[in-house]
C-alpha positions as CSV (number, residue, x, y, z in Angstrom):
1,X,44.3,-29.9,14.3
2,X,40.8,-30.5,15.8
3,X,41.4,-27.8,18.3
4,X,42.5,-25.4,15.6
5,X,39.4,-26.1,13.5
6,X,37.1,-25.3,16.4
7,X,38.6,-22.0,17.1
8,X,35.7,-20.3,15.3
9,X,35.4,-17.6,17.9
10,X,39.0,-16.6,18.1
11,X,40.7,-13.9,16.0
12,X,44.3,-13.4,14.9
13,X,45.2,-9.8,15.6
14,X,47.7,-8.6,13.0
15,X,49.5,-5.3,13.6
16,X,51.1,-3.4,10.7
17,X,54.0,-1.0,10.6
18,X,51.5,1.8,9.8
19,X,50.1,1.4,13.3
20,X,46.7,0.0,12.4
21,X,45.3,-3.2,13.9
22,X,42.8,-5.4,12.0
23,X,41.0,-8.5,13.2
24,X,41.1,-11.2,10.6
25,X,38.5,-13.9,11.3
26,X,39.0,-17.5,10.4
27,X,36.0,-19.7,9.8
28,X,35.9,-23.3,8.5
29,X,33.5,-24.3,5.8
30,X,31.8,-26.8,8.2
31,X,31.1,-24.1,10.7
32,X,29.5,-21.9,8.1
33,X,27.0,-24.6,7.3
34,X,25.5,-24.2,10.8
35,X,24.1,-20.9,9.8
36,X,22.0,-22.3,7.0
37,X,20.8,-25.2,9.2
38,X,19.5,-22.9,11.9
39,X,15.8,-23.6,12.4
40,X,13.0,-21.1,12.0
41,X,14.4,-19.1,9.1
42,X,12.0,-17.5,6.6
43,X,13.0,-17.2,2.9
44,X,14.8,-13.9,3.2
45,X,16.8,-15.1,6.2
46,X,17.6,-18.4,4.5
47,X,18.9,-16.6,1.4
48,X,21.2,-14.4,3.5
49,X,22.5,-17.5,5.4
50,X,23.4,-19.1,2.1
51,X,25.1,-16.0,0.9
52,X,27.2,-15.7,4.1
53,X,28.1,-19.4,3.8
54,X,29.3,-18.7,0.2
55,X,31.5,-15.7,0.9
56,X,32.5,-15.8,4.5
57,X,35.4,-18.3,4.4
58,X,36.8,-17.1,1.0
59,X,36.7,-13.4,2.2
60,X,38.5,-14.4,5.4
61,X,41.1,-16.3,3.4
62,X,41.5,-13.3,1.1
63,X,42.1,-11.0,4.0
64,X,44.6,-13.4,5.5
65,X,46.5,-13.6,2.2
66,X,46.7,-9.8,2.0
67,X,48.1,-9.7,5.6
68,X,50.5,-12.5,4.8
69,X,51.8,-10.6,1.8
70,X,52.4,-7.5,3.9
71,X,49.3,-5.6,2.7
72,X,46.4,-4.0,4.5
73,X,42.9,-5.2,3.8
74,X,40.3,-2.4,3.5
75,X,38.7,-1.8,6.9
76,X,35.2,-2.2,5.6
77,X,36.1,-5.5,4.0
78,X,37.7,-6.8,7.3
79,X,34.6,-5.6,9.3
80,X,32.2,-7.5,6.9
81,X,34.3,-10.6,7.3
82,X,34.2,-10.3,11.1
83,X,30.4,-9.8,11.0
84,X,29.8,-12.8,8.9
85,X,32.1,-14.9,11.1
86,X,30.4,-13.7,14.2
87,X,27.0,-14.7,12.9
88,X,28.3,-18.2,12.0
89,X,29.8,-18.5,15.4
90,X,26.5,-17.4,17.0
91,X,24.6,-20.1,15.1
92,X,27.1,-22.7,16.3
93,X,26.9,-21.6,19.9
94,X,23.4,-20.2,20.1
95,X,22.6,-22.7,22.9
96,X,25.9,-22.3,24.6
97,X,26.4,-18.7,25.8
98,X,28.1,-16.3,25.6
99,X,27.5,-15.9,21.9
100,X,29.5,-13.5,19.8
101,X,27.0,-10.6,19.3
102,X,24.9,-11.3,22.4
103,X,22.2,-12.9,20.2
104,X,21.2,-15.6,22.7
105,X,18.3,-17.1,20.6
106,X,17.8,-18.5,17.2
107,X,15.2,-15.8,16.5
108,X,17.8,-13.0,17.2
109,X,20.3,-14.6,14.9
110,X,17.7,-14.9,12.2
111,X,16.6,-11.3,12.8
112,X,20.2,-10.2,12.2
113,X,20.2,-12.1,8.9
114,X,17.0,-10.3,7.9
115,X,18.5,-6.9,8.6
116,X,21.6,-7.7,6.5
117,X,19.4,-8.7,3.6
118,X,18.7,-5.4,1.9
119,X,16.4,-7.1,-0.6
120,X,14.0,-8.0,2.1
121,X,14.6,-5.1,4.6
122,X,14.3,-2.3,2.1
123,X,12.8,-3.6,-1.0
124,X,13.1,-1.3,-4.0
125,X,9.5,-1.1,-5.2
126,X,10.4,0.7,-8.5
127,X,12.5,-2.3,-9.6
128,X,9.5,-4.6,-9.6
129,X,6.7,-5.3,-12.0
130,X,4.2,-4.9,-9.2
131,X,0.9,-3.1,-8.8
132,X,2.6,-0.5,-6.6
133,X,5.1,0.2,-9.4
134,X,2.3,1.2,-11.8
135,X,0.0,3.0,-9.4
136,X,1.6,6.4,-9.7
137,X,1.5,6.2,-13.5
138,X,-2.0,4.7,-13.7
139,X,-3.4,7.4,-11.4
140,X,-1.9,10.1,-13.6
141,X,-3.4,8.4,-16.7
142,X,-6.6,8.0,-14.8
143,X,-6.8,11.8,-14.2
144,X,-6.4,12.3,-18.0
145,X,-9.0,9.7,-18.7
146,X,-11.5,11.5,-16.4
147,X,-10.7,14.8,-18.3
148,X,-11.4,13.1,-21.6
149,X,-14.7,11.9,-20.3
150,X,-15.8,15.4,-19.6
151,X,-14.5,16.7,-22.9
152,X,-16.6,14.1,-24.8
153,X,-19.7,15.5,-23.2
154,X,-18.6,19.0,-24.1
155,X,-18.1,17.9,-27.7
156,X,-21.6,16.8,-28.0
157,X,-23.1,19.9,-26.4
158,X,-20.9,22.3,-28.4
159,X,-22.0,20.7,-31.6
160,X,-25.4,22.4,-31.3
161,X,-27.1,19.0,-31.2
162,X,-29.2,17.6,-28.4
163,X,-27.2,14.9,-26.5
164,X,-28.9,11.6,-27.4
165,X,-27.1,9.8,-24.5
166,X,-29.6,11.5,-22.2
167,X,-27.3,13.1,-19.6
168,X,-29.5,16.2,-19.7
169,X,-32.7,15.0,-21.4
170,X,-34.3,13.5,-18.4
171,X,-33.9,16.5,-16.1
172,X,-37.1,17.8,-14.5
173,X,-38.7,20.3,-17.0
174,X,-40.2,22.3,-14.2
175,X,-38.7,24.5,-11.5
176,X,-40.3,24.1,-8.0
177,X,-42.4,27.2,-8.8
178,X,-43.9,25.6,-12.0
179,X,-42.0,27.6,-14.6
180,X,-40.3,25.8,-17.5
181,X,-36.6,25.0,-16.7
182,X,-35.8,22.8,-19.7
183,X,-37.7,21.8,-22.7
184,X,-37.5,18.0,-23.2
185,X,-34.2,17.1,-24.9
186,X,-32.9,20.6,-24.7
187,X,-29.5,21.4,-23.2
188,X,-28.9,24.4,-21.0
189,X,-28.0,27.6,-22.8
190,X,-24.5,27.7,-21.4
191,X,-23.7,24.4,-23.0
192,X,-23.5,26.1,-26.4
193,X,-21.1,28.7,-25.2
194,X,-18.3,26.2,-24.4
195,X,-15.2,27.1,-26.3
196,X,-12.6,24.8,-28.0
197,X,-9.8,25.4,-25.5
198,X,-9.9,23.7,-22.1
199,X,-7.5,23.5,-19.1
200,X,-7.6,21.5,-15.9
201,X,-5.7,21.0,-12.7
202,X,-6.0,17.9,-10.4
203,X,-4.4,17.0,-7.1
204,X,-4.0,13.3,-6.2
205,X,-2.9,11.3,-3.2
206,X,-2.5,7.6,-2.3
207,X,-1.9,5.7,0.9
208,X,-1.7,2.1,2.0
209,X,0.4,-0.6,3.4
210,X,1.9,-4.1,2.7
211,X,2.2,-6.8,5.2
212,X,5.3,-8.7,6.2
213,X,5.9,-11.8,4.0
214,X,8.6,-14.6,4.1
215,X,10.7,-12.7,1.6
216,X,9.8,-9.0,2.1
217,X,9.6,-6.6,5.0
218,X,6.3,-4.9,5.6
219,X,5.9,-1.2,4.7
220,X,3.4,1.7,4.5
221,X,3.3,4.3,1.8
222,X,1.8,7.6,0.9
223,X,2.0,9.5,-2.4
224,X,0.9,13.0,-3.3
225,X,1.1,15.0,-6.5
226,X,-0.8,16.9,-9.2
227,X,-1.6,16.8,-12.9
228,X,-2.1,20.0,-15.0
229,X,-3.0,20.0,-18.7
230,X,-4.6,21.8,-21.7
231,X,-6.5,20.5,-24.7
232,X,-8.2,21.6,-27.9
233,X,-11.4,20.5,-29.6
234,X,-10.6,20.3,-33.3
235,X,-14.1,19.2,-34.2
236,X,-17.1,17.5,-32.6
237,X,-15.3,14.1,-32.8
238,X,-11.6,14.8,-31.9
239,X,-10.1,16.4,-28.8
240,X,-6.3,16.3,-28.1
241,X,-4.0,17.8,-25.6
242,X,-1.0,17.5,-23.3
243,X,-0.6,17.2,-19.5
244,X,2.2,17.3,-17.0
245,X,2.2,15.4,-13.8
246,X,4.4,15.2,-10.6
247,X,4.1,12.7,-7.8
248,X,6.2,12.3,-4.7
249,X,6.2,9.0,-2.8
250,X,7.2,8.1,0.7
251,X,7.6,4.4,1.7
252,X,8.4,3.6,5.3
253,X,9.8,0.2,6.4
254,X,9.3,0.8,10.1
255,X,6.3,-1.5,10.3
256,X,8.1,-4.8,11.2
257,X,9.2,-5.9,14.6
258,X,12.3,-7.5,13.0
259,X,13.4,-4.1,11.6
260,X,15.4,-1.3,13.0
261,X,13.8,2.2,12.8
262,X,14.7,4.8,10.2
263,X,14.3,2.8,7.0
264,X,12.6,4.4,4.0
265,X,12.5,5.1,0.3
266,X,11.6,8.6,-1.0
267,X,11.1,9.0,-4.7
268,X,9.5,11.3,-7.2
269,X,8.1,11.0,-10.7
270,X,7.9,13.6,-13.4
271,X,5.7,12.6,-16.3
272,X,4.5,14.1,-19.5
273,X,1.3,12.9,-21.3
274,X,0.0,13.3,-24.8
275,X,-3.6,12.3,-25.1
276,X,-6.6,12.3,-27.5
277,X,-10.2,11.1,-27.6
278,X,-12.1,10.3,-30.8
279,X,-15.9,9.9,-30.8
280,X,-17.0,7.5,-33.6
281,X,-20.6,8.2,-32.6
282,X,-22.3,10.1,-29.7
283,X,-21.9,6.9,-27.7
284,X,-18.8,5.0,-29.0
285,X,-15.4,6.5,-28.3
286,X,-11.7,5.6,-28.0
287,X,-9.0,7.2,-25.9
288,X,-5.2,7.0,-26.3
289,X,-2.6,8.3,-23.9
290,X,1.2,8.2,-24.4
291,X,3.5,9.0,-21.4
292,X,7.2,9.3,-20.7
293,X,8.8,10.3,-17.4
294,X,11.5,9.7,-14.9
295,X,12.6,10.5,-11.4
296,X,15.1,10.3,-8.6
297,X,15.0,8.0,-5.6
298,X,16.7,8.0,-2.2
299,X,16.8,5.1,0.2
300,X,18.0,4.5,3.7
301,X,18.5,1.2,5.5
302,X,19.4,0.7,9.2
303,X,21.3,-2.3,10.4
304,X,21.5,-2.9,14.2
305,X,23.1,-6.0,15.7
306,X,23.9,-5.7,19.4
307,X,26.8,-7.1,21.4
308,X,26.5,-7.8,25.1
309,X,30.3,-7.9,25.7
310,X,32.3,-6.6,22.8
311,X,35.6,-6.8,24.7
312,X,35.3,-10.4,25.7
313,X,33.7,-11.4,22.4
314,X,36.0,-9.2,20.3
315,X,33.1,-8.0,18.1
316,X,31.7,-4.5,18.4
317,X,28.0,-4.0,18.0
318,X,26.8,-3.1,14.5
319,X,24.8,0.1,14.0
320,X,25.2,1.4,10.5
321,X,23.1,3.5,8.2
322,X,23.2,2.6,4.5
323,X,22.0,5.3,2.1
324,X,21.5,5.1,-1.6
325,X,20.4,7.2,-4.6
326,X,19.3,6.0,-8.0
327,X,17.3,7.2,-11.0
328,X,14.3,5.6,-12.7
329,X,12.6,6.0,-16.1
330,X,9.1,5.1,-17.4
331,X,7.5,5.0,-20.8
332,X,4.2,3.6,-22.0
333,X,0.9,3.9,-23.6
334,X,-2.7,3.4,-22.5
335,X,-5.6,2.7,-25.0
336,X,-9.2,2.4,-24.0
337,X,-12.6,2.4,-25.5
338,X,-16.2,2.6,-24.2
339,X,-19.9,2.8,-25.2
340,X,-22.3,5.1,-23.3
341,X,-25.7,3.5,-22.5
342,X,-28.4,6.0,-21.4
343,X,-31.1,5.1,-18.9
344,X,-32.8,8.5,-18.4
345,X,-30.4,10.7,-16.3
346,X,-28.2,7.7,-15.6
347,X,-25.5,6.9,-18.1
348,X,-23.6,3.6,-17.8
349,X,-20.4,3.2,-19.9
350,X,-18.7,-0.2,-20.3
351,X,-15.0,0.3,-20.7
352,X,-12.0,-1.8,-21.8
353,X,-8.5,-0.6,-21.3
354,X,-4.9,-1.9,-22.0
355,X,-1.8,-0.3,-20.4
356,X,1.8,-1.1,-21.5
357,X,4.6,0.3,-19.3
358,X,8.4,-0.1,-19.5
359,X,10.2,0.8,-16.3
360,X,13.9,1.1,-16.0
361,X,15.8,1.5,-12.7
362,X,19.5,2.4,-12.5
363,X,22.0,0.3,-10.6
364,X,23.4,1.9,-7.4
365,X,25.6,1.2,-4.4
366,X,24.7,2.2,-0.8
367,X,27.0,4.3,1.4
368,X,27.9,2.6,4.7
369,X,31.0,1.3,6.4
370,X,30.8,-2.4,5.8
371,X,27.2,-3.7,5.3
372,X,26.4,-1.6,2.2
373,X,24.9,-3.4,-0.7
374,X,25.1,-3.0,-4.5
375,X,22.0,-3.3,-6.6
376,X,22.0,-4.0,-10.3
377,X,19.9,-2.1,-12.8
378,X,16.7,-3.6,-14.0
379,X,14.4,-3.3,-17.0
380,X,10.8,-4.5,-16.6
381,X,7.8,-4.5,-19.0
382,X,4.3,-4.5,-17.6
383,X,1.1,-5.2,-19.4
384,X,-2.2,-4.5,-17.6
385,X,-5.7,-4.9,-18.9
386,X,-8.8,-3.5,-17.3
387,X,-12.5,-4.3,-17.9
388,X,-15.4,-2.6,-16.2
389,X,-17.7,0.3,-16.3
390,X,-18.4,3.8,-15.2
391,X,-21.8,5.2,-14.1
392,X,-22.9,8.8,-13.9
393,X,-26.1,10.4,-12.8
394,X,-27.1,14.0,-13.7
395,X,-29.0,16.0,-11.2
396,X,-30.2,19.6,-11.3
397,X,-29.7,21.5,-8.0
398,X,-29.6,25.1,-6.9
399,X,-25.8,24.9,-6.9
400,X,-25.8,23.7,-10.5
401,X,-25.7,20.4,-12.4
402,X,-24.4,17.7,-10.0
403,X,-22.9,14.5,-11.2
404,X,-22.6,11.6,-8.8
405,X,-20.3,8.9,-10.2
406,X,-19.3,5.3,-9.5
407,X,-16.9,2.9,-11.2
408,X,-15.9,-0.8,-11.0
409,X,-13.0,-2.2,-13.0
410,X,-11.4,-5.7,-13.0
411,X,-7.7,-5.5,-13.7
412,X,-5.4,-8.3,-14.9
413,X,-1.6,-8.1,-14.8
414,X,0.2,-10.3,-17.3
415,X,3.7,-10.2,-15.7
416,X,3.1,-10.5,-11.9
417,X,6.1,-12.7,-11.2
418,X,9.0,-10.4,-12.1
419,X,9.9,-9.4,-8.6
420,X,13.5,-10.7,-8.1
421,X,16.0,-8.6,-6.3
422,X,19.8,-9.5,-6.6
423,X,22.0,-7.4,-4.2
424,X,25.6,-8.1,-3.3
425,X,27.8,-6.7,-0.6
426,X,30.0,-3.8,-1.8
427,X,32.9,-4.9,0.6
428,X,32.9,-8.5,-0.6
429,X,36.0,-8.6,-2.9
430,X,35.2,-12.2,-3.7
431,X,31.8,-11.2,-5.3
432,X,30.4,-14.5,-3.9
433,X,27.8,-12.8,-1.7
434,X,25.3,-12.2,-4.5
435,X,21.9,-13.5,-3.4
436,X,18.8,-13.9,-5.6
437,X,15.7,-13.1,-3.5
438,X,12.4,-13.7,-5.2
439,X,9.8,-11.3,-3.9
440,X,6.2,-12.2,-3.3
441,X,4.5,-12.4,-6.7
442,X,1.9,-9.7,-7.2
443,X,-1.7,-10.7,-7.5
444,X,-2.5,-11.2,-11.2
445,X,-6.1,-10.0,-10.7
446,X,-7.5,-7.2,-8.6
447,X,-10.4,-4.8,-8.5
448,X,-10.6,-1.0,-8.6
449,X,-13.8,0.5,-7.0
450,X,-14.4,4.2,-7.0
451,X,-17.0,6.9,-6.3
452,X,-17.0,10.6,-7.1
453,X,-19.0,13.8,-7.4
454,X,-18.8,16.5,-10.0
455,X,-20.4,20.0,-9.9
456,X,-20.9,22.4,-12.7
457,X,-19.8,25.7,-11.1
458,X,-20.5,28.0,-14.0
459,X,-20.9,27.8,-17.8
460,X,-17.1,27.5,-18.1
461,X,-16.0,25.8,-14.9
462,X,-16.6,22.7,-12.9
463,X,-15.0,20.8,-10.0
464,X,-14.9,17.2,-8.9
465,X,-13.7,14.9,-6.1
466,X,-13.3,11.1,-6.2
467,X,-12.1,8.2,-4.1
468,X,-10.8,4.8,-5.2
469,X,-9.9,1.6,-3.4
470,X,-8.0,-1.3,-4.9
471,X,-9.1,-4.7,-3.6
472,X,-7.7,-8.1,-4.1
473,X,-3.9,-7.4,-4.0
474,X,-2.3,-10.0,-1.7
475,X,-0.9,-8.6,1.6
476,X,-1.7,-5.0,0.4
477,X,-4.2,-2.2,1.1
478,X,-4.4,0.7,-1.4
479,X,-6.5,3.9,-1.3
480,X,-6.5,6.9,-3.7
481,X,-8.1,10.4,-3.7
482,X,-8.3,12.9,-6.5
483,X,-9.8,16.4,-6.7
484,X,-9.6,19.1,-9.3
485,X,-11.1,21.9,-11.4
486,X,-11.7,22.3,-15.1
487,X,-12.1,25.5,-17.2
488,X,-13.1,26.0,-20.8
489,X,-12.5,29.1,-22.9
């Protein structure tokens, strides 16, 4: 009996009348424990080792029962059982070559565990209440916020009154030649010609990276898109409009030495925005933005586990591509308020903002031969507050009015810990392979620093460009660019 128990590397080859041959692996519970006890495992590898310990023996027993009853186990199910048994055997014989896969060290066995864990190898960012989940939405709402800022200035100028906030009041009253350019507290003539209808178009892009952690693979990302919109000034206090935005995101997981190449998530987001700004006074205002959107997402995971001698070890190397496709939805609202404080041509505006976002991600199953995973759907609510200020300086140049801008905002996230991923193997008929992998909690507090430049091109058109960097997110770098044009009719 003792000899039988220790035959963890041998296989019973069962041949069926249909002419197919399947390898049914046999693993004892005691042997499976050796995988969880292997030193040097990070959290992701440990979770996968526990998962394999849970389902490997029952899945092997199920395949044996199907064979014993004259049936044929699904090939993918048999292959998954063989892979899990081979990893258990590797852990048991890691210091006694030849190992099953040709994984001669503990690090190689642990790296194989990491690749099998899709929650760590190809984390689904849109299923997490993280900063990265909200950046595409927050950048689109940020574009609308910038638009409303310019429209509030236009509201004051179009009213026919002098702007008491001083954006234009402190401009030099003399041209270089000595002639009068502006009387004190008098706006330029074109300011009164601004019509009630405005349109704008803005392009935006983001890029950054996240470092490898004990539970997540590292990755780099870049997003690009645009926002277009139109609004109407109903009176000197109220401006309202609508905007449509599209962003496309590419996340590459080829940044870790533990990972095979060719792993990514490509996703897109279509979003509609309804917005309004109301000026209680020439200095005090409130903005409101409601948004709803959705998108499609495509993922690819690459699992590579070598074998130095598949004939002798009876285990072929693993090289499988697992692809997935899933949808996502987003709804939310952003409310902000500010008060403009003039200091000559410089205007400083303290701002407070609250964002609520509900994100839903559909469940999906990957396509692969045996290592494909099934992910459940998720619903996450995110609440984000922001406190800070914007500063704008008005300059008269030969090109037109020039507006250097700067901003600093402290953001606080009230649900940074909802980052759990729970995949299970599609080919595990026992459903015992489900693992709960807690991702790295997102930083509750971070900072958004930005600079920009606006230029009044003509009485009815202007352009701008800006750059933002988010600081203080653990393990993450994040940068954003926006540029656009605005027209008034």
